[in-house]
N, C-alpha and C positions, 0 to 999 in steps of 0.2 A: 398869440400865445407866447408867454415869456418863458425863458429857459428854466426858471424855478418851478414852473407848472408842469414839468415833464412827468409823465406817468410811464415808468419802465419797470419790468419785472426785477431787474437787478437793483433798482433804486428804492422800491417800496419797503423792503425790510429795514432800510436805514432811516425811514421817516419816523420822527417823534412828534410830540405835541407842538413843539415850537419850530418846526422845520426839520432839517436833517440832524440826526443824532449819530455822531460818529464814535461814540464811546465804546461800542461793542466791537468795532472793527479790529482793534489791536489784540483782543482776547479771544475772538471767535475764529475757529478754524474754517476758513472759506477760501475761495479762489484768489482772494486779494493778498493774503499774507501767509498762506500755507505753502511750504516748499516740500515737494515730494522727495522721497529717497532717490528716485531715478534722476531728478534734477540735480540733487547734491552730487551723485556719482558722476554725472556728465560734466558738471562744473569742475569737480576735482580732477578730471582728466583733461579738460579743455584748457584750463588756466596754466598748468605746468607745461602742456604741449605748446602753448603760445610762447612761453618763455624759452623753451628748448628751440623752437623755430627761430626766434630772434637771436639766440646764441649761435645757432647754426649760420645764420646770415652774417653775423659779426665775425665769426671765425673764418668764413669763406672770404669775406672782404679783406680781412687781415692777411690770410694766406696768399691771396692773389697779389696784394700790395707787396708782400715780402718777396714773392717770386719775381716781380718786375722791378725790384730794388727801389721802390718808393719809400720803404721803411728801412731805416738803418738800425741794425742791432748792435750789441756790444761785441767788440772784437776781442 
């Protein structure tokens, strides 16, 4: 059996007359391209949270370096 002979429930709606027809994937609301509001909300919190965490690590490293006099400031 070749891989293009696969019969799967998620693949059958994409079959056309000449093999796979991917023209409807971009316009059809399905599990491939639909982003739920819960996913958008989670992403809108995780992405800024990641940058805040990186900023926290940067500030912590800079403050520790300043405390041990590795970093010289303006006198």
